[in-house]
PyMOL commands that place a pseudoatom at each C-alpha (Angstrom):
pseudoatom trace, name=CA, resn=UNK, resi=1, chain=A, elem=C, hetatm=0, pos=[-3.694, -0.678, -29.155]
pseudoatom trace, name=CA, resn=UNK, resi=2, chain=A, elem=C, hetatm=0, pos=[-6.868, 1.116, -28.335]
pseudoatom trace, name=CA, resn=UNK, resi=3, chain=A, elem=C, hetatm=0, pos=[-6.735, 4.334, -26.302]
pseudoatom trace, name=CA, resn=UNK, resi=4, chain=A, elem=C, hetatm=0, pos=[-9.619, 5.191, -23.925]
pseudoatom trace, name=CA, resn=UNK, resi=5, chain=A, elem=C, hetatm=0, pos=[-9.808, 8.903, -22.785]
pseudoatom trace, name=CA, resn=UNK, resi=6, chain=A, elem=C, hetatm=0, pos=[-7.714, 11.898, -23.588]
pseudoatom trace, name=CA, resn=UNK, resi=7, chain=A, elem=C, hetatm=0, pos=[-5.089, 11.938, -20.920]
pseudoatom trace, name=CA, resn=UNK, resi=8, chain=A, elem=C, hetatm=0, pos=[-1.467, 11.636, -22.119]
pseudoatom trace, name=CA, resn=UNK, resi=9, chain=A, elem=C, hetatm=0, pos=[1.276, 9.891, -20.162]
pseudoatom trace, name=CA, resn=UNK, resi=10, chain=A, elem=C, hetatm=0, pos=[3.948, 12.423, -19.144]
pseudoatom trace, name=CA, resn=UNK, resi=11, chain=A, elem=C, hetatm=0, pos=[7.566, 11.586, -19.878]
pseudoatom trace, name=CA, resn=UNK, resi=12, chain=A, elem=C, hetatm=0, pos=[9.788, 10.990, -16.891]
pseudoatom trace, name=CA, resn=UNK, resi=13, chain=A, elem=C, hetatm=0, pos=[11.283, 14.217, -15.481]
pseudoatom trace, name=CA, resn=UNK, resi=14, chain=A, elem=C, hetatm=0, pos=[15.081, 14.592, -15.165]
pseudoatom trace, name=CA, resn=UNK, resi=15, chain=A, elem=C, hetatm=0, pos=[14.591, 15.568, -11.502]
pseudoatom trace, name=CA, resn=UNK, resi=16, chain=A, elem=C, hetatm=0, pos=[11.582, 14.045, -9.841]
pseudoatom trace, name=CA, resn=UNK, resi=17, chain=A, elem=C, hetatm=0, pos=[9.261, 16.296, -7.792]
pseudoatom trace, name=CA, resn=UNK, resi=18, chain=A, elem=C, hetatm=0, pos=[8.837, 16.136, -4.045]
pseudoatom trace, name=CA, resn=UNK, resi=19, chain=A, elem=C, hetatm=0, pos=[5.413, 14.756, -4.503]
pseudoatom trace, name=CA, resn=UNK, resi=20, chain=A, elem=C, hetatm=0, pos=[6.815, 12.024, -6.782]
pseudoatom trace, name=CA, resn=UNK, resi=21, chain=A, elem=C, hetatm=0, pos=[9.372, 11.176, -4.042]
pseudoatom trace, name=CA, resn=UNK, resi=22, chain=A, elem=C, hetatm=0, pos=[6.654, 11.061, -1.392]
pseudoatom trace, name=CA, resn=UNK, resi=23, chain=A, elem=C, hetatm=0, pos=[4.490, 8.748, -3.462]
pseudoatom trace, name=CA, resn=UNK, resi=24, chain=A, elem=C, hetatm=0, pos=[7.439, 6.507, -4.213]
pseudoatom trace, name=CA, resn=UNK, resi=25, chain=A, elem=C, hetatm=0, pos=[8.317, 6.297, -0.516]
pseudoatom trace, name=CA, resn=UNK, resi=26, chain=A, elem=C, hetatm=0, pos=[4.665, 5.342, 0.334]
pseudoatom trace, name=CA, resn=UNK, resi=27, chain=A, elem=C, hetatm=0, pos=[4.704, 2.744, -2.524]
pseudoatom trace, name=CA, resn=UNK, resi=28, chain=A, elem=C, hetatm=0, pos=[7.999, 1.312, -1.319]
pseudoatom trace, name=CA, resn=UNK, resi=29, chain=A, elem=C, hetatm=0, pos=[6.841, 1.179, 2.386]
pseudoatom trace, name=CA, resn=UNK, resi=30, chain=A, elem=C, hetatm=0, pos=[3.621, -0.572, 1.356]
pseudoatom trace, name=CA, resn=UNK, resi=31, chain=A, elem=C, hetatm=0, pos=[5.490, -3.141, -0.734]
pseudoatom trace, name=CA, resn=UNK, resi=32, chain=A, elem=C, hetatm=0, pos=[7.855, -3.866, 2.119]
pseudoatom trace, name=CA, resn=UNK, resi=33, chain=A, elem=C, hetatm=0, pos=[4.936, -4.179, 4.445]
pseudoatom trace, name=CA, resn=UNK, resi=34, chain=A, elem=C, hetatm=0, pos=[3.136, -6.671, 2.160]
pseudoatom trace, name=CA, resn=UNK, resi=35, chain=A, elem=C, hetatm=0, pos=[6.303, -8.642, 1.506]
pseudoatom trace, name=CA, resn=UNK, resi=36, chain=A, elem=C, hetatm=0, pos=[6.170, -9.821, 5.111]
pseudoatom trace, name=CA, resn=UNK, resi=37, chain=A, elem=C, hetatm=0, pos=[2.651, -11.138, 4.576]
pseudoatom trace, name=CA, resn=UNK, resi=38, chain=A, elem=C, hetatm=0, pos=[1.694, -14.315, 2.677]
pseudoatom trace, name=CA, resn=UNK, resi=39, chain=A, elem=C, hetatm=0, pos=[-1.413, -12.544, 1.313]
pseudoatom trace, name=CA, resn=UNK, resi=40, chain=A, elem=C, hetatm=0, pos=[-2.602, -9.145, 0.044]
pseudoatom trace, name=CA, resn=UNK, resi=41, chain=A, elem=C, hetatm=0, pos=[-5.723, -9.413, 2.183]
pseudoatom trace, name=CA, resn=UNK, resi=42, chain=A, elem=C, hetatm=0, pos=[-8.078, -9.921, -0.796]
pseudoatom trace, name=CA, resn=UNK, resi=43, chain=A, elem=C, hetatm=0, pos=[-9.824, -13.326, -0.710]
pseudoatom trace, name=CA, resn=UNK, resi=44, chain=A, elem=C, hetatm=0, pos=[-9.957, -15.461, -3.825]
pseudoatom trace, name=CA, resn=UNK, resi=45, chain=A, elem=C, hetatm=0, pos=[-13.102, -15.165, -5.835]
pseudoatom trace, name=CA, resn=UNK, resi=46, chain=A, elem=C, hetatm=0, pos=[-14.881, -13.090, -8.449]
pseudoatom trace, name=CA, resn=UNK, resi=47, chain=A, elem=C, hetatm=0, pos=[-15.775, -9.575, -7.526]
pseudoatom trace, name=CA, resn=UNK, resi=48, chain=A, elem=C, hetatm=0, pos=[-18.179, -7.331, -9.340]
pseudoatom trace, name=CA, resn=UNK, resi=49, chain=A, elem=C, hetatm=0, pos=[-18.272, -3.680, -8.447]
pseudoatom trace, name=CA, resn=UNK, resi=50, chain=A, elem=C, hetatm=0, pos=[-20.765, -1.004, -9.556]
pseudoatom trace, name=CA, resn=UNK, resi=51, chain=A, elem=C, hetatm=0, pos=[-17.971, 1.578, -10.022]
pseudoatom trace, name=CA, resn=UNK, resi=52, chain=A, elem=C, hetatm=0, pos=[-14.249, 1.983, -10.011]
pseudoatom trace, name=CA, resn=UNK, resi=53, chain=A, elem=C, hetatm=0, pos=[-14.492, 3.973, -6.807]
pseudoatom trace, name=CA, resn=UNK, resi=54, chain=A, elem=C, hetatm=0, pos=[-16.175, 1.040, -5.035]
pseudoatom trace, name=CA, resn=UNK, resi=55, chain=A, elem=C, hetatm=0, pos=[-13.445, -1.301, -6.332]
pseudoatom trace, name=CA, resn=UNK, resi=56, chain=A, elem=C, hetatm=0, pos=[-10.748, 1.108, -5.112]
pseudoatom trace, name=CA, resn=UNK, resi=57, chain=A, elem=C, hetatm=0, pos=[-12.368, 1.382, -1.738]
pseudoatom trace, name=CA, resn=UNK, resi=58, chain=A, elem=C, hetatm=0, pos=[-12.529, -2.423, -1.415]
pseudoatom trace, name=CA, resn=UNK, resi=59, chain=A, elem=C, hetatm=0, pos=[-8.868, -2.780, -2.417]
pseudoatom trace, name=CA, resn=UNK, resi=60, chain=A, elem=C, hetatm=0, pos=[-7.739, -0.003, 0.024]
pseudoatom trace, name=CA, resn=UNK, resi=61, chain=A, elem=C, hetatm=0, pos=[-9.688, -1.650, 2.933]
pseudoatom trace, name=CA, resn=UNK, resi=62, chain=A, elem=C, hetatm=0, pos=[-8.103, -5.032, 2.224]
pseudoatom trace, name=CA, resn=UNK, resi=63, chain=A, elem=C, hetatm=0, pos=[-4.672, -3.552, 2.003]
pseudoatom trace, name=CA, resn=UNK, resi=64, chain=A, elem=C, hetatm=0, pos=[-5.115, -1.588, 5.292]
pseudoatom trace, name=CA, resn=UNK, resi=65, chain=A, elem=C, hetatm=0, pos=[-6.480, -4.726, 6.961]
pseudoatom trace, name=CA, resn=UNK, resi=66, chain=A, elem=C, hetatm=0, pos=[-3.438, -6.781, 5.754]
pseudoatom trace, name=CA, resn=UNK, resi=67, chain=A, elem=C, hetatm=0, pos=[-0.991, -4.101, 7.004]
pseudoatom trace, name=CA, resn=UNK, resi=68, chain=A, elem=C, hetatm=0, pos=[-2.791, -3.837, 10.334]
pseudoatom trace, name=CA, resn=UNK, resi=69, chain=A, elem=C, hetatm=0, pos=[-2.527, -7.618, 10.783]
pseudoatom trace, name=CA, resn=UNK, resi=70, chain=A, elem=C, hetatm=0, pos=[1.166, -7.416, 10.119]
pseudoatom trace, name=CA, resn=UNK, resi=71, chain=A, elem=C, hetatm=0, pos=[1.576, -4.534, 12.574]
pseudoatom trace, name=CA, resn=UNK, resi=72, chain=A, elem=C, hetatm=0, pos=[-0.381, -6.545, 15.206]
pseudoatom trace, name=CA, resn=UNK, resi=73, chain=A, elem=C, hetatm=0, pos=[1.863, -9.556, 14.564]
pseudoatom trace, name=CA, resn=UNK, resi=74, chain=A, elem=C, hetatm=0, pos=[4.997, -7.491, 15.071]
pseudoatom trace, name=CA, resn=UNK, resi=75, chain=A, elem=C, hetatm=0, pos=[3.613, -5.877, 18.298]
pseudoatom trace, name=CA, resn=UNK, resi=76, chain=A, elem=C, hetatm=0, pos=[2.884, -9.205, 19.849]
pseudoatom trace, name=CA, resn=UNK, resi=77, chain=A, elem=C, hetatm=0, pos=[6.356, -10.755, 19.409]
pseudoatom trace, name=CA, resn=UNK, resi=78, chain=A, elem=C, hetatm=0, pos=[8.075, -11.242, 22.724]
pseudoatom trace, name=CA, resn=UNK, resi=79, chain=A, elem=C, hetatm=0, pos=[11.703, -10.298, 21.685]
pseudoatom trace, name=CA, resn=UNK, resi=80, chain=A, elem=C, hetatm=0, pos=[11.728, -7.960, 18.772]
pseudoatom trace, name=CA, resn=UNK, resi=81, chain=A, elem=C, hetatm=0, pos=[14.878, -7.906, 16.613]
pseudoatom trace, name=CA, resn=UNK, resi=82, chain=A, elem=C, hetatm=0, pos=[16.239, -4.780, 14.980]
pseudoatom trace, name=CA, resn=UNK, resi=83, chain=A, elem=C, hetatm=0, pos=[14.713, -5.852, 11.652]
pseudoatom trace, name=CA, resn=UNK, resi=84, chain=A, elem=C, hetatm=0, pos=[11.291, -6.288, 13.341]
pseudoatom trace, name=CA, resn=UNK, resi=85, chain=A, elem=C, hetatm=0, pos=[11.512, -2.749, 14.836]
pseudoatom trace, name=CA, resn=UNK, resi=86, chain=A, elem=C, hetatm=0, pos=[12.235, -1.363, 11.379]
pseudoatom trace, name=CA, resn=UNK, resi=87, chain=A, elem=C, hetatm=0, pos=[9.489, -3.393, 9.789]
pseudoatom trace, name=CA, resn=UNK, resi=88, chain=A, elem=C, hetatm=0, pos=[7.063, -2.096, 12.417]
pseudoatom trace, name=CA, resn=UNK, resi=89, chain=A, elem=C, hetatm=0, pos=[8.075, 1.561, 11.786]
pseudoatom trace, name=CA, resn=UNK, resi=90, chain=A, elem=C, hetatm=0, pos=[7.665, 1.051, 8.022]
pseudoatom trace, name=CA, resn=UNK, resi=91, chain=A, elem=C, hetatm=0, pos=[4.288, -0.576, 8.448]
pseudoatom trace, name=CA, resn=UNK, resi=92, chain=A, elem=C, hetatm=0, pos=[3.014, 2.111, 10.836]
pseudoatom trace, name=CA, resn=UNK, resi=93, chain=A, elem=C, hetatm=0, pos=[4.260, 4.846, 8.422]
pseudoatom trace, name=CA, resn=UNK, resi=94, chain=A, elem=C, hetatm=0, pos=[2.551, 3.124, 5.482]
pseudoatom trace, name=CA, resn=UNK, resi=95, chain=A, elem=C, hetatm=0, pos=[-0.692, 2.771, 7.468]
pseudoatom trace, name=CA, resn=UNK, resi=96, chain=A, elem=C, hetatm=0, pos=[-0.678, 6.455, 8.505]
pseudoatom trace, name=CA, resn=UNK, resi=97, chain=A, elem=C, hetatm=0, pos=[-0.023, 7.506, 4.835]
pseudoatom trace, name=CA, resn=UNK, resi=98, chain=A, elem=C, hetatm=0, pos=[-3.002, 5.307, 3.766]
pseudoatom trace, name=CA, resn=UNK, resi=99, chain=A, elem=C, hetatm=0, pos=[-5.176, 7.029, 6.382]
pseudoatom trace, name=CA, resn=UNK, resi=100, chain=A, elem=C, hetatm=0, pos=[-3.967, 10.482, 5.229]
pseudoatom trace, name=CA, resn=UNK, resi=101, chain=A, elem=C, hetatm=0, pos=[-4.762, 9.776, 1.574]
pseudoatom trace, name=CA, resn=UNK, resi=102, chain=A, elem=C, hetatm=0, pos=[-8.381, 8.962, 2.334]
for i in range(1, 102): cmd.bond("trace and resi %d" % i, "trace and resi %d" % (i + 1))
show_as sticks, trace
zoom trace
């Protein structure tokens, strides 16, 4: 296997840091939000980007758009169930974390 760059993967810690827990919570909330959607928001096709930053920006925008559509769908339901309320809270939290990270 070919290695590019000098960074080394750190072994898992016995006790995860607070930052690791925060990132895991954001990751889990985003996964739960996307599980309710039939798409990730990225249309089929071949994409060519000039840089990794441009690709990451495109991916983040598509993800935020998909989450926003899901939040909008949950807000427009006439009779929300308990599960829908929880889904909405998770989606809004994930969306706010995405906005904070930018």
